[in-house]
KEKE-3310 file (N, C-alpha, C; in steps of 0.2 Angstrom, whole numbers, plus 5000, padded with zeros to 4 digits):
npx = (5020:5031:5043:5054:5053:5055:5068:5075:5071:5078:5091:5092:5089:5101:5109:5102:5102:5116:5116:5107:5114:5126:5120:5115:5117:5129:5144:5132:5122:5124:5112:5106:5115:5113:5101:5103:5106:5121:5134:5138:5127:5118:5124:5125:5112:5109:5117:5110:5098:5102:5106:5094:5086:5093:5090:5076:5074:5080:5071:5060:5051:5044:5037:5042:5055:5055:5051:5062:5072:5067:5070:5084:5087:5083:5092:5104:5102:5100:5113:5120:5114:5115:5129:5141:5154:5153:5154:5142:5142:5146:5134:5126:5131:5126:5114:5111:5113:5103:5091:5091:5090:5077:5070:5072:5065:5052:5049:5050:5062:5074:5087:5092:5090:5100:5112:5111:5112:5125:5132:5128:5133:5147:5148:5145:5156:5166:5163:5166:5180:5184:5182:5192:5189:5191:5192:5180:5171:5158:5147:5138:5127:5132:5128:5115:5106:5096:5095:5088:5077:5067:5054:5056:5051:5036:5021:5006:4992:4977:4962:4949:4932)
npy = (4854:4850:4861:4854:4842:4847:4851:4839:4832:4840:4838:4824:4822:4826:4817:4813:4825:4825:4814:4819:4830:4824:4817:4827:4841:4847:4855:4869:4873:4887:4895:4890:4895:4908:4909:4904:4910:4920:4912:4920:4928:4919:4915:4927:4930:4919:4923:4934:4928:4920:4930:4936:4925:4923:4935:4935:4923:4927:4937:4929:4927:4915:4911:4919:4915:4902:4903:4910:4900:4891:4898:4899:4886:4883:4891:4885:4873:4877:4882:4870:4863:4872:4874:4864:4863:4866:4855:4842:4836:4846:4853:4843:4841:4851:4846:4841:4853:4861:4854:4854:4867:4869:4860:4868:4880:4875:4871:4883:4886:4896:4895:4883:4886:4897:4890:4880:4888:4893:4882:4879:4891:4888:4878:4884:4892:4882:4876:4886:4887:4874:4876:4884:4897:4903:4915:4921:4924:4921:4926:4924:4936:4949:4962:4970:4977:4974:4974:4989:4990:4981:4973:4963:4957:4948:4953:4959:4949:4953:4953:4942:4945)
npz = (4997:5010:5018:5023:5016:5004:5004:5006:4994:4985:4989:4987:4974:4968:4962:4951:4944:4941:4932:4922:4918:4913:4902:4894:4883:4888:4887:4888:4873:4862:4862:4874:4883:4882:4889:4902:4918:4923:4933:4943:4945:4950:4961:4968:4971:4979:4990:4994:4997:5008:5017:5019:5024:5036:5043:5043:5051:5063:5067:5070:5060:5054:5042:5032:5033:5029:5016:5011:5013:5004:4992:4992:4992:4979:4972:4974:4968:4955:4952:4952:4942:4930:4929:4926:4931:4944:4957:4960:4972:4980:4982:4987:4999:5006:5011:5024:5033:5027:5029:5043:5046:5040:5049:5061:5058:5056:5069:5076:5082:5088:5092:5087:5074:5072:5075:5064:5053:5054:5051:5038:5032:5034:5026:5013:5012:5012:5000:4991:4993:4989:4975:4971:4975:4987:4992:4991:5003:5015:5028:5043:5047:5057:5061:5069:5062:5049:5030:5024:5017:5018:5028:5042:5054:5058:5051:5058:5055:5046:5055:5054:5051)
capx = (5026:5034:5050:5059:5053:5058:5076:5077:5070:5083:5097:5092:5089:5107:5111:5098:5105:5122:5115:5104:5120:5130:5116:5113:5122:5134:5142:5126:5122:5124:5105:5105:5120:5110:5095:5105:5109:5128:5135:5139:5120:5115:5127:5123:5105:5110:5120:5105:5093:5106:5105:5087:5085:5095:5086:5069:5074:5081:5065:5055:5046:5045:5034:5047:5061:5053:5051:5069:5075:5066:5073:5091:5088:5082:5098:5109:5100:5102:5121:5123:5111:5117:5136:5144:5160:5151:5152:5135:5143:5146:5127:5123:5134:5121:5107:5110:5111:5096:5086:5092:5086:5070:5067:5071:5059:5045:5048:5051:5068:5079:5094:5094:5091:5106:5117:5111:5114:5132:5134:5126:5138:5153:5147:5146:5163:5170:5162:5170:5187:5185:5182:5197:5186:5190:5192:5173:5169:5152:5147:5131:5127:5133:5125:5108:5102:5095:5094:5083:5071:5062:5052:5058:5047:5030:5016:5000:4987:4971:4957:4943:4926)
capy = (4850:4854:4864:4849:4837:4850:4851:4832:4831:4843:4834:4817:4823:4828:4811:4813:4831:4823:4810:4823:4834:4819:4815:4832:4843:4851:4862:4871:4876:4895:4897:4889:4899:4915:4909:4903:4916:4919:4909:4926:4931:4914:4915:4934:4929:4914:4927:4938:4924:4918:4936:4937:4920:4925:4941:4932:4919:4931:4941:4924:4927:4908:4910:4922:4911:4896:4906:4912:4894:4888:4902:4898:4879:4883:4894:4880:4868:4880:4882:4863:4861:4876:4874:4857:4864:4865:4848:4841:4834:4852:4855:4838:4842:4856:4843:4841:4860:4864:4850:4856:4874:4867:4858:4874:4884:4871:4871:4889:4885:4901:4892:4878:4890:4900:4885:4877:4894:4893:4876:4881:4896:4885:4873:4888:4894:4876:4875:4891:4885:4868:4878:4889:4904:4904:4923:4923:4921:4924:4926:4925:4943:4951:4968:4970:4981:4971:4979:4994:4990:4975:4972:4956:4955:4946:4958:4957:4947:4956:4949:4940:4947)
capz = (4999:5016:5017:5025:5011:4998:5005:5005:4987:4981:4990:4984:4967:4965:4958:4945:4941:4938:4926:4917:4915:4909:4896:4890:4878:4891:4889:4884:4867:4862:4865:4881:4887:4883:4893:4909:4921:4924:4939:4948:4947:4954:4968:4971:4973:4985:4995:4997:5001:5014:5022:5021:5028:5043:5047:5045:5057:5069:5068:5071:5055:5051:5035:5028:5033:5025:5009:5009:5012:4997:4987:4993:4989:4972:4969:4974:4963:4948:4951:4950:4935:4924:4929:4928:4935:4951:4958:4963:4978:4984:4983:4991:5006:5010:5013:5032:5036:5024:5033:5050:5046:5039:5056:5066:5056:5058:5076:5078:5087:5085:5094:5082:5067:5072:5074:5058:5048:5054:5048:5031:5030:5033:5019:5007:5011:5010:4993:4987:4994:4984:4968:4970:4976:4994:4993:4991:5010:5017:5035:5046:5048:5064:5063:5071:5057:5042:5025:5026:5012:5019:5035:5044:5059:5055:5051:5061:5050:5047:5059:5050:5054)
cpx = (5029:5041:5055:5059:5056:5065:5078:5076:5076:5090:5098:5092:5096:5110:5108:5100:5112:5121:5112:5110:5124:5127:5114:5119:5126:5141:5136:5127:5122:5117:5104:5109:5117:5104:5097:5108:5117:5129:5135:5132:5117:5117:5126:5116:5105:5113:5114:5100:5096:5105:5098:5084:5087:5091:5079:5069:5075:5075:5059:5049:5047:5042:5039:5053:5060:5054:5058:5073:5074:5069:5080:5092:5088:5089:5103:5108:5102:5110:5123:5120:5114:5125:5139:5150:5159:5149:5145:5136:5144:5139:5124:5125:5130:5115:5106:5109:5105:5091:5086:5088:5079:5066:5067:5066:5053:5044:5049:5057:5073:5086:5096:5095:5098:5112:5117:5113:5122:5135:5133:5132:5145:5153:5148:5153:5168:5169:5166:5177:5189:5185:5188:5195:5186:5190:5185:5171:5162:5151:5139:5132:5128:5130:5118:5104:5102:5094:5088:5077:5066:5060:5053:5053:5040:5025:5010:4995:4981:4966:4951:4937:4921)
cpy = (4854:4856:4858:4844:4840:4850:4844:4830:4834:4839:4827:4817:4825:4823:4811:4819:4829:4819:4814:4827:4829:4817:4820:4835:4848:4850:4864:4874:4884:4898:4896:4893:4906:4915:4908:4909:4915:4916:4915:4928:4926:4914:4922:4933:4924:4918:4931:4934:4922:4924:4937:4931:4921:4930:4939:4928:4922:4935:4936:4925:4920:4907:4913:4918:4905:4898:4907:4905:4891:4891:4900:4891:4879:4886:4889:4875:4871:4880:4875:4861:4865:4876:4868:4858:4864:4858:4847:4839:4840:4854:4850:4838:4847:4853:4843:4848:4863:4860:4853:4863:4873:4865:4864:4878:4881:4871:4878:4890:4890:4899:4887:4881:4893:4895:4882:4882:4894:4887:4877:4886:4893:4881:4878:4890:4888:4875:4880:4889:4879:4870:4883:4896:4905:4911:4925:4920:4925:4923:4926:4932:4945:4958:4967:4973:4977:4976:4983:4994:4985:4975:4965:4953:4953:4952:4955:4955:4951:4951:4948:4942:4942)
cpz = (5005:5015:5018:5019:5005:4998:5003:4998:4983:4982:4987:4977:4963:4960:4951:4941:4937:4932:4921:4914:4910:4902:4892:4886:4882:4888:4885:4877:4868:4865:4872:4886:4888:4888:4901:4912:4922:4931:4945:4950:4951:4961:4972:4974:4979:4991:4998:5000:5008:5019:5024:5025:5035:5047:5048:5051:5063:5071:5070:5066:5051:5044:5030:5027:5029:5018:5007:5008:5006:4991:4986:4990:4982:4969:4969:4969:4956:4947:4949:4943:4929:4924:4931:4931:4942:4953:4962:4970:4983:4986:4988:4998:5010:5012:5020:5034:5033:5028:5040:5050:5045:5046:5061:5064:5058:5065:5080:5083:5084:5087:5088:5075:5067:5071:5067:5052:5048:5051:5040:5028:5029:5027:5013:5006:5009:5002:4989:4987:4989:4977:4967:4971:4983:4996:4993:4998:5012:5025:5037:5048:5056:5066:5065:5066:5050:5037:5026:5022:5013:5027:5037:5049:5056:5056:5055:5055:5052:5051:5054:5054:5054)
residu = (MET:THR:LEU:LYS:LYS:TRP:CYS:ALA:VAL:LEU:ALA:MET:SER:ALA:GLY:ALA:VAL:THR:SER:ALA:ILE:ALA:GLN:SER:ASP:PHE:PRO:PRO:SER:ALA:SER:ALA:LYS:GLN:GLU:ALA:PRO:ARG:LEU:VAL:GLU:VAL:MET:SER:MET:ALA:GLN:LEU:GLU:HIS:LEU:LYS:LEU:TRP:TYR:ALA:GLY:LYS:ALA:LYS:ASN:TRP:ASP:LEU:ALA:ALA:TYR:GLU:LEU:ARG:GLN:LEU:THR:ASN:SER:LEU:ALA:GLU:ALA:ALA:ILE:PHE:TYR:PRO:ALA:VAL:PRO:VAL:SER:ASN:VAL:THR:THR:MET:LYS:GLU:PRO:LEU:LEU:SER:ILE:ALA:ASP:ALA:ILE:ALA:ALA:GLY:ASP:ASP:ARG:LYS:PHE:ALA:ALA:SER:MET:ARG:VAL:LEU:THR:ASP:GLY:CYS:ASN:ALA:CYS:HIS:ALA:SER:MET:GLY:ARG:GLY:PHE:ILE:ALA:ILE:ALA:VAL:PRO:THR:SER:GLY:GLN:PRO:PRO:ALA:ASN:GLN:ILE:PHE:PRO:PRO:LEU:GLU:LYS:PRO:ARG:LYS:LYS)
# end
């Protein structure tokens, strides 16, 4: 499945998520609560994925950027699925920026990528504010130095003989 299609499926399936939550045993049973990650863990992963997505795009490593976008999309879906207090509409409003980022990655368009990341970041902060968590604010990284334990520029692929 293409990245763009994956983002669209996530966004369109939000209605199904709402229905599934309404028909399930939410709040989750004790055993389900033990298996579900804490919301802070899901959101911490989303923040890290956002950061890595940014640096992968800035390095024009579109394969890594596509991977990180899928991971971020999954984290947003988990937040909506596991935590009914997170309005599904907050997740579905991310559809357009996610699709725009997917388009930029597919085209290798670093300007569209940067602009779409800013829109996505604004959406994250709007979600936090709507949940009474406006004090949790994220930003597009401004430092030229990415985390020191990952290589972001694409590596040369071994040549086939």
